[in-house]
N, C-alpha and C positions, 0 to 999 in steps of 0.2 A: 085760655086762662079765665078763671073766675075772677069777680072783682076783688074779693078776698085776697087771693093769691097776687094779683097785680098791686094791691096796694103793699102787702108786705115787701114785694120786690122793689117798689118805689122807696120805700121806707129804708130798705138795706142799702139802695143806691145812694141815698142822701145823707145816711148816718154819718156824723163827723163834720157835716158842713157847716159853717158858722151861722148862716141864715136860716138853717132848717129847725123847725121846732116838732112837728109831728104830722102823720097821716091819718086820715080817717076816711070813711066811705058813709054814702047817703044818696038821697036823690037831689037832683038839680034840673029844674025844667021838665020834670017827668021822667027822667033817665037817671040810671045808676050812674053815680059819678065818684071820683077820687077827691077828696078835699086835702090841699096841701096847706098846712099852716106854717106859716114862716115868720120871721122876725121883719123880714124887709122885702116886700114884694117884687122891689126893682131888682133884686138880686137873682130872682128866679130866671132860668133861661126861657127866652120868649117860646122857642121850640116846644118846650113842655107844655105850657098852657095852650098854645096853637095846636098841637098835633095830638095832645093826649099821652096816655100810657097804656099800651097793650089794648089799644082799642076803646078805651074808656076815657071820657072828659076829665080834665083835671082843672078843679077850681081852687084859686089860690085865695087863701085867707089870711091877713095878718094878724098875728096874735104873739105876745110876748113869751117868754119862758114859763111853761106851767110849773106852779108850786103843789106841793101836797097839803092838805088842810090838817093842820094840827089836831092830833086825836082828842085833845080837851074840847076843841070846837064842835065835835059831833055828838056831845051829850047833852 
């Protein structure tokens, strides 16, 4: 499984969880990694950050709920 598929799988698995915000992909310490953005890092199962997801490391980042930028701010 490639990292994009793994990230989509994790997002699907966590969808609807109160502490979950979003999933992204990128590099962490020179390796491909899945970034898990959450409202509360303490709510993330330790197994997920310790073992990773489908062979990819999972990096947990705290983040609130994303909000779209009003279109009037883009001009």
